[in-house]
N, C-alpha and C positions, 0 to 999 in steps of 0.2 A: 504493500500500500504506500509506504513512504517513497519507494522507488518510482511509482506511478506519479505521485504528487510532484516529486522533484522534476520528472520529465515534463510535466505540464507547465510548471513554473518556468523552467528553462526555455521551453518553446515559446512561452508568452513574451519573454524578454527579447526574443528575436523576431517578433511578429512583423516588425516593420522592414525586415530585410527582404531581399529578392526571393520570389517564390520559385518552387521547383516541382517536379513530378516524379513519382515512383512508377516505373514501368517494368515489365518482365513477363514471365510465363509461369503457369502452374501446371506441373506434369506429374504423372504417376511415378512413384519412387522406384518401382521395380522395372517397368517397361520403358519409361521415358515418354510415354504417349501423352499428348495434351489432354487436359481436363477442362472441358467446356462447362460454363455455368457455375464456376466456382466464385465465391464472394471474396474479394480482396478489399480490405478497408484499413483506415486508421481509426480504430474504434473510439478513441477518446476525443476525437475532434469531429466525428460524424461525416467523414469523407470516404467514399467507397466506389467500387466498380464490380462488374461481372465479367468473367473471361469469355472470349468468343470461342468459335469452333476450334481454333488452334491453340487455345489456352492462354492467349495474350490478354494483358490487362494494362490499364493506365489510370492512375488516380492522382488527383491534384486539381488545381494548384495548391501547394502547401507552402506557407512561409518558412523560411530557413529555420531549422531547429531539429531537435531529436523527436522521433516518433516511434510508436509501436505499430508495426504493420502486421496484419493478421490475414491468413488465407484459410477459408473453410469450405467444405463441401460435405453434403450429407453422407456420401459414400466413403469419405476419407477422414483420417485423424487430422485435426487442424494444426496449424503451425504459426509461430510468431517470431518476429525478429525486431530488434531495435536498430534504427538507422538514423544517420545524420543527413538531413536534406539541405541542399544548398541550391544555387541557381542551376537550371538545366535538368536533365533526366538522370535519375539514379536507378540502375538496373538491379532487380532482385528476383531470383528464381526460387520458387517454392516446389519442393519435391514431397508430395504427400503420400502417406501409406494408407492402404485400404482399411476401413473400419466398419462402419455401420452396415453397409450393403455387401459385405463379403459373401453372404449367402446368395445374393442375386448374381454376383460375378461368377460364382462356381456353377450356378445353374446354366449359364450360357458359355462358359469358358471353352468347352470341347467343341461347341458349335460356332464359335466366333473367331474371326481372324484378328491378328495383331499386326499393325502396320510395321513393316520392316522385318518381320519375323516369319509370319505364316505365308507359305508360297501359293497363294490363291489370288484371283482377281476380285477385288471388292471395293466398295465405297461406303463410307460412314456418313450418315446425315445426322448432324448434331442437333441438340435441343434448340440452339440459337437459330439454326436454319429452319427448323420446324415452326418455331414461334413466328418467324418472319413470313413464311410462306402459307401457313395454314389459315384457311377461311372456313368454308363449309364443305369443301369437296372431300371425297373419299381419298384414302391413302394412295391408291395407284396414281391418281392424277398429280399429286405432289411429287411422287418419286420420279415420274418421267421428266420433270424439270431439274432434277438434281443428279441423276445417275445415267451414265452412258449406257446405251443398249436397252433402255427401259421405255416401253410404250404403253399407253393406256387409252381407253375410250369408255363411254357410258351409253346405256340405252336411251336415256333422256336427253343426251347431247350436251348437258351443262355440268357434268361431273357429280351430280347428286342422284342417289338411287343406286341401281345396279351398275357397278363399274368393273372393268376387267383389266388385268395386268398381264403384260408379256415381258419376258426378258430374253433378249436375242431372238425374239419372235416366238418363243415357246410359251404356250398358254398356261393358265393357272394350274391345270392338272399336273403339269411337270415342273412346277415351282414349289419348293418346300417352304412353307410359311410357318413361322413360330412366333409366339408371344411369350416372353420370359422363358424361352426354351421349350415351351409346350406346343406340340403340333397343332396347327390350325386347319389343315386340309381335311375335308370330309372323308372319312375312311371308305365310304361307299362309292361316291362319284368323283372323289379327289378334288373337288372344286373348293374355292375360297369365296365366301359370301361376305364381302366387305360391307355390304349394305346392312348386315346384321350388327355391325359395330360402328354406328355413326359417331362422328366426333372423337374417334379413338385417339387421333393425334393430339388432342388437348391433354391427354393423359399419357403421352409417350415421351420418354426421356431421350431416346435416340433410336435410329434404325440402321442396321447394317445390311447391305444388299451384296450378295456374292453372285458372281456370274460363272456359269459352268457348274460342274458337280460340286465344287467347294468342299467345306468341312462339316456340313450338317450330317450328323450321325444317327439321329432318331427321326421319327415321323416318316412322311412320304419322301422318298428319294427325289431330290431336286435335280433333274437332268439338265434343265436349262438354267437353273439358278436357285437361290434361296433368299428369303427375306426374314430377318430376325429383329423383331421389335422388342424393346425393353420399356416397360411402363415407367411412369414418372418416379424419379428418385424421391424418397420420402423427405418431408420438409425439415429444415434445420430449426425453424421457428414457426409459430402459429401464423395463420394468415387466411385471407379470403380473396378470391378472384371472381369478378363478374364480367362476362363478355356478352356482347350483342352485335348483331349485324343485319343489314338489309341489302338486297341485290336485285338484279334483273330477274325476270321470269317468276316473280312472286316469291323470291327466296328470302327467308327470314331465319335467324338463328339466335339462340340464347343459351348460355351455360352459367352455372353457379358452382364454384369449387371452394371447399372449406378444408383447411389443414390444421392439425394440432400436434403438440408434442407433450410428453410427460416425463420428467426426471431424467431426460437424456437417454432413456432406454426404450421408450415406446413412442411410436409415431403413427399417425393415420391421416388418410386423405379421402375425401368423398367429392364426387362431381355428379351433377345432373345437367343434361342437355336436351334441347329439342331443335330439330332442323325441319323446316317446311319449305317446299318448293313446288311450283307448278310444272317444272321441267321445261326445257326449250321446245321439245317436240310436243305436239298436241296430245292431251290426255296422258301425260306421263308424270303426274304429280307424285310427291313423296311426303309422308308425314312420319318422321323418325324420332323416336324417343331413345334416350341413352342414359345409363348410369355407370359409374365406376367407383369402386371402393377398394382401398388397400390399407393394411395395417401391418406393422412390424414390431417385434419385441426382441431385444438383445439382452441375454442373460449370460454374462461371462463368455464362455466358449460356444454358446448356442445362439443361433439366430433363427427366428421363425417369422414367416411372412404369409399373409393371406390376401388374395386378390379375387375380386368378383366384378364382372362387368357384363353388360348386355342391354336389352331394352326392346320393347315391341316396335315393329316397323310395319308400315302399310304403304305400298307403292302401286300406282296404276301401270298397266302393262306397256312396256316399251320394247318387248322382246321381238316384235315383228319389224323387219326392215322395210323400207319404202321402195316401191318400184321407181326406177330412174326417171320415168316420164312424169310421175306425180311430183317430183321435186322441182321440175321446171316451173310449176305454177305455185307450189307451196313448199318451202323448204322445211316447214315444221310438220309436214304430213305424217300421220300415223294411221296405218290401215285398221287399227282396232277402233271400232265404233261402239261396242257394248259398254255402257257407262260403268258397270260394276266389274269390269275385268281387272281384278286387283290381286295382289300378292300380300298376304298377311302372315307375319312370322315373328317368333320370339325365341331367341337362343342364348340364354344366360350361360356364362362360363365361370367356373370356380377353380381356383388354384390354391394349393397349400404347399409352401416351400419350407423345409426344415433342414438345417445344416449345422454340423458340429466341426469346430476347428481345433484340432489337437495342437498342443504346444510344439510338437516335433515337425509341424508342417503338413500333417495328414489331414485331409478334409473329406468328410463323409456326409452325404446328404441324400435327400429324396424329395420328389415332387409328386403330389397326388392331384389329379384333375378330374373334373366331371363336366360334361357338356350336355345340356338338355334342350333339344330343339322341338318346337311344336308350331305347325302352321298349315296354310293351304293357299291355293290360288284358284280363282274362279274364271271360267271362260264360257262364252256363247259359241255354239257350233251349229251351222246350218247344213241342210242336205246331207245328213249323216245316216249310215246304216244303223237302224235302231237296235238291231241284234247286238251290236258292239257295246251297247249300254244296258243290256239285259232287259230291255223294254218289250221285245218280242222274242220268240224262241230262236235258238241258234240256227235252225235250218231255214229261217225266213231271210231270203237273200234279196228281197225287193223293197220292203218297207223302209222308207226314209223320212226324216223329219228334222225339226229343230230341237236343240238340247241346251240347257244351262247346267253345267257340271262344276263340281269342286273336286280338286285333287288334294287330299290331306296327307301329311307326313308327320311321323313322330320319330325322332332320332335321339339316341342316348349313347354317350361315349364316356367310358370310365377307364382310367389308366394310372400307372405309376412309372416314374422315371428315377430309378436309383443310380447313384454315381459315387465314385471314390477317386480322389486325385492326390498326388504327392510329388514332391520334387526330390530327385535323387542326384544331387550334384548337378551335372550338366543335362540331366534327363528330366523332363516334365512328363509325367505319365498319368493317364486317366483311364478308368474302366467304368462302363455304365451300360444302360440299356433301356428298354421300354417293354412294359407288360400292359396290354390294353384289351378291352372288349367293347365291341360296338354292336348295337342292335337297332333295327328300324322296322317300322310298319308303314306301308303305303296303301291308301285306299281311295277309290273314286266314288263320288256320290252324285246322283242325278237330282238337281233341285227342281227342274221344270222341263217339260216337253210339250210340244203341240199335238202329240199323238193322243187320240181319244182313248179314254179309259186305261191309261197307261199306269204302270206301277212306278213309284219313285223309290229311291234308296241306293244302297251301295251296289256297284256293278263290277268292281274288281278289288282284290286285296292280295298283297304279297308282302313278304318281309325278308330282311337280310340279317345275317349274323357274321361278324368278322372278329377273329382272334388274331392278335399280333404279339409276337415275342421276338425281341431283338437284343443283341449285345454288341458292344464295340470295345476296341482297344485303341487308345490314342497315345502317340508318343511324339515328343518334340525334343530333339537332341541338339545341344549347342556345342559346336566345335570351335572353341575359342570365342572371339568376339566378332568374327566375320562370317561364319557359316552356320546355318540352322537346317536340320533335316527333319521333315515331317513323315511319319509312317502311321497310317491308319488302316484298320480292317474292321468291317462291320458285317454281321450276319443277321439276316432277317428271315423269320418264318411267319407266313401269313396263311390263313385259312378262311375262305369266304363261302358261306352257305346261303342259297337262295331257294325260296319255296313260295308258290302261289297257293292261296286258300280258295275253297269253294265259295263263289259269290257271283251273282248274276248268271251269265252263261258260261262262266269258267267252272268246269266240272270234268271229272274222269280224266280222259287222255289230254284234255286241254289244260290240266294243272301241271305246270312244269316245275321241276326241282333239279338242283345240281349243287355240287360242292367242289370247289377247286382249291388247291394248295400250292404255295410257292415257297421256295427257299432260295434266298439271294445272298451271295457272298460278294462283297464290294470292297476291294483293296484300293488304296491310293497312296502315292508317295510323291514327295516334292522337296525341293531344296531352295533356300534363300541365301544369296551371297551379297555381302556388303563390301564392295571394293574400296569405298571411301565413305566418310561421314556424309549422311544425307542422300546417299545413292544406294539402292539395292536392286538386284536382279533376282528373278525367281522363275521356276518352272515346275510343273507337276504333271503326272499322268494318273488318271482315275478311271475306274470301271464301275458302272452302276446299271441297275435294272429297275423297271417299273411294271407292275402287273396291270392288266386292263381294268378299267372301271366297270361298274355294273352295267351301264348302258352299252358298253363296247362288246358285251357278250351276246348282243342281239343284232338282228339285221339292221342295216343302215336306215331304213325307213320305218321301222317298227320297234316297239319296246315291250316290256313286261306288262304294260297296261293295255295292250292291244290283243283282242281276241284272235285266236288261231296264229299267233306269232310264236315261232319256235326259236329257242336260243341257238347260237352258232356253235354247235357241238357235232362231233363226228358220229357218235353212237347214242341211241335212245332205247331204253328198256321200259316197257309198260309194267308197272307194279299192280298186281291184282289181289283182291281179297280171297277168302276161302271159297267163295261161290263163283270165282272166276270173273267177277266184274272189275273193270279197270278203276283204279283209285287215283293214280297220277303217273306221269312220265318222268323217269329218271334219266338225266343226260350225263354223258361222260366224254372225255377227250375234247376240250375246247379247240375251236378252229382258229381263234385269235390268240396270238402269242404275246408274251411280255416284250417290252422294248428293252434293247440292250445297247449300251453306249460305251465307247472308248473315247475319252476326252483328253486332249493334249493342250496344255496352256503354258504360255511363257510371257514374261513382261519385264518392264523396268519402271522404277518409280524414283523421282527426284524430289527432294525436300531441301533446297538450298537457295540462297540469295533471295529469300522471301517468297519463293515460287514453289508451288506444288504441281507436279506434272507426272503423268503416267502414260504408258503405252502397253497394250496387251494384245497378244496374238493368240488365236485359238483354232483348233481343228477338232471337230466333233463327228465321229463316225458311228452311225447307227446301224443296227440290224433290227428289222421288224419295227421300225418307227411307226407309231400310230399317227398318221398325218390327216389334216383336213382336206377332203376332196374339193372343197370350195363351195359345196352345196349346203343347204340348211334344212333341218327337219323342224318346220314351224310348229307342228303339233306338240313337240316336246321342248322347243326352244333351245336346240343344241345343234352344233355342226355335224355333218355327216363325215365320219372318219373311217379309217381302215389301215391295215398293216401295209407298209411298203418294204420289200425285202432289204434294200440297202439305200441309205440316204447319207448326205454329208453336209455339214454346216461349217463354214470357215469365215474368218473375219478379223478385223482389227478394231480396237477401241482406244480412243484417245481422251485424255482428261487433263485439264489445266486450270489451276486456281491461283489467283493473285489476291491474297488477303488484303485487308484494309491498309492502304498506303497513304501517308500524309502528303498533302498538296501545299503549295506555297500560300494559298488563300486561307489556310487553316482548316480546310475540309479534308476528307479522306475518300479514296476511290477503291473499289474492288472489282475484279473481273473473274468470270468463270466460263469455261468453254468445254463442251463435251462433243464427241463425234464417234459414230460407229458405222462401219461399212461391212456388209456381209454378203455372202453368196450361199444360198440354201437350195440344194439341188437333189433331185431324185437320181440315184445312181443305177437302180435296177427296180423296175416295176411295170407290170402289164396289167392294165385295168380291164375287167370284164363287166360290162354294163348291159342292160337290156337292149340298148340300141347298138352295141358293138359286141355281139356274142363271140366273135372270133378273137377279140382282145385287141387292146390298143397299147403299144409300147410307149411308155411315158419317160423312159430313161433319158436323163439330161434336162428334163423340164424343171422349172422352179417349183418349190413347195409354196402353196397358197398362204397368204396372210403373214408373211415374213417381210417386214420393211427392209429394203436393201440399203437405206441410209437413214440415220437419225442424227440430227445436228442440233446443238443448243448453244446459245450464247447469252450471258447475263452480265449486266453492268450495274453497279450501284455507286451512288455518291451520297455522302452524309456530311452534314455540317451541324455541329452541336447535337441537338436532339432530333433533327429532321433528316430523312433519308428519301432520296429519289432513286428509282430503279427502272430498268427495262429489260425485256427478254425477247429473244427471237428463237423460235422452234421450227425446225424443218423436218418433215417426214417424207421419206422417199416412196417410190412406187411399191405397191403391193398387188400381187396377182390374186384374182378371185377364184381361180380353179387351177387344175394341173395341166391345162392345155398349152400354156405358154403363149396364148393368144393375146396380143397387145390391145385388143378391144375389150378384154375382160380384166381390167385393172382398176385399182383405186389410184387416182392421179396423185402425184406428189403435191404437197402443199406447205406453205410457210405461214406461221401465225406470230404476231407481235403483241406483247403485253406491256403494260406500264403500271407503276404504283408510286404512291407517296405515303410516307408514314411519319408520324411525329410522336416522339416519346421514347422512353418513359419520362414524363414530366412530374416532378414532385408537387403534390398538392398539400402544402403545409406539412403537418404531421400525420395527416389522414392516410396518405398512400400515394400511389402513382397512377397516371393515366396514359394510355396510348390510343391513338386514332390512326386509321388507315383508309385509303381509297385506292381501289384497283380497277383497271380497265383492261379487259381481255379481248383479243381479236380486234386490235385498234383499227385495222384497215377494213373491218367488216367483211371479210372474205367468206365465200361459200366453200365448204370443203366436206369431204366424206371421211369417216374414221375407220369403218369396217363394213363388211358386206359379204355377198356370195353371188354366184351366177346360176340362174335357173336354166339348165340345158333343155328342158321340155319346152319352156316358153321362149327361150333365146333372149333373155333380158337380165339386166343387172339389178340387184337390190342392195340398198345402202342404209347404214346408220350414219347420221350426220352430226357434225359439231355445231355449236351455237354461233349465232351472230355476235356482234359487239355486245359485251356484257360488263355491267358495273357491279361493284360490291364495296360497301363501306362498313367499317367495323370500329368498335370501341372496346377497350379493355381497362377495367379498374382493378388495381391491386391494392388491397387494404390490409 
């Protein structure tokens, strides 16, 4: 206490002298990685700052004198130093040791890459970038502006509602998405439903996007890449954040977040959000509710954390693309005209993380998770065979009519992720795995039909069961200070069981059942070399596999909800009861095969002279890749796909960032540029369609819906608390089918955005405020984002992006 008073008195006597600044970085003590969003302050005089994405900070001006400078972060032990400030800049580096969130770091350590150490291609999107970019749009739309090789689009056209992410052109089924290390992909259809987690980025600390097979060792193997989100670091002190926003197309958003701490050992945070939008396309509105809750307790060597998030959502159908001719008169055209064609769903997720940190460096932990999904979507269908809906007998092949139906689904996913890690001198080793069980029930219900004296009720019912057991060994060996060797091996065993139940006209031989099992061994190895400080080179070779999803076991135009639709299997056995009557059909030997990938990656990364730059090359060779043919099954809202015996993806990805640099006028400027160029070709494939029974050789043709170029450029200028910025995004040509016909493409397009932000501005002692205004598609260009080609009709169908769009927001931090 006397020492503190003495410092304050001495500083006061020098108050009139020339002011100075304290500048520097805050980094991880072990890895040297920058720590964004750390607080650096002179606590006794009330001056402070927050580190940017590179760990840089600058506080002042401070009158000449002695000061206590403190660096804190909820995930690290704080540090203090006493410094003498005079005129000019005084450089101070803080190297913090992990503390409160050690449990969280262990959860993701085996699945996350470390800059300059792990030999994979990846990009980190820090909290500061998320805070600047996030408005109301879903996660994929933000990531495409920050990460090379990432592309996104939405059904509604304005990034709200159903959105879709691709990495290197690979769709979400082949991207491994995790939150806090917990798998997010649906075990049955392999999809990721971002719409079920609206405003998730408000509760996200950072995101790591890996391209290629990467280091993800649990969950669905990411053949094209992986996305690992970490939810918000727990608060260092109590607080409240209120956000609100308004935008074009009837978009409105509100969120309220409350944080608290207790005795330095317990923390919690809760958020409530709502996002409403009419959608850019006609009749594609969204009403999205969201909640997020997390709490953590640290007791000596044990950390425990609980996370829960979700919320009910309701969206109007945008899953039908628009005929190209209709867009010439109405860019917002949506072929859906039934007013109640909606999707309603609620899928809360629960995570419990428990970790023990032994004094000798041994870390043992486990994560328990449970996902509970319930919902339906409603559709109007005209001129349909009524036997398909159980309205007339199965042998009635003529009766047709109008139907309003609902398709209901219940999905439950329960699992455990055990893990152990330890450092043995130069070797960092981890062992872990996943044990999970998934079960689902699907049913269809007829709400209304125009057929006289018809029965209403359920007309199909089926369920799926999936067991997953996997284990992995992860090793990272350091050879001196210049070379790191990665060696991983993962073994996955999966068993999926499908069965249809008697309902409507589904009975006897028309009830299909099958069980398929897969065992995948996936090794990978890579090396990182650091020839000099700030430069590292890396290379890796990985082998991975992915089993088909549930829909891919059925014919391209039919599914398990279609009467008389048989799964794609080689053998069928009719199971009969003791009286000889058929009970169901058991199928064996699936015709569709798992995808197999051999992935070669290499690259260089430079972090010198205030510049961050990287270049990555990749060659991905597939056997039996499940590719989109370019057509679309509108009845189920999914692309038509099938195995291609051999395909190849190769490309180059470039990334350059210039962090904030001081200008003579007192302002600062930053630049960021990303680029990816790819070639995605079918090496061997003969297509057999109804109109080409003799077969069509497609070898050498491009794979549909893989953009051949993705370019991005961002510039920002800030002066004081104000920031101006602009962005240019270019998307190259995408083929709509496998024909290589230049008339069947999505044309390249370029979109420019701009924004202005002010804040944070201190409001007395009450808190801080930030305001922002964004304008997207400044030039008001017309463009298409995805689509397909209808070979029967000879026409293109498109999903479109929105016209010029405005969004304004305000954030209060109290």
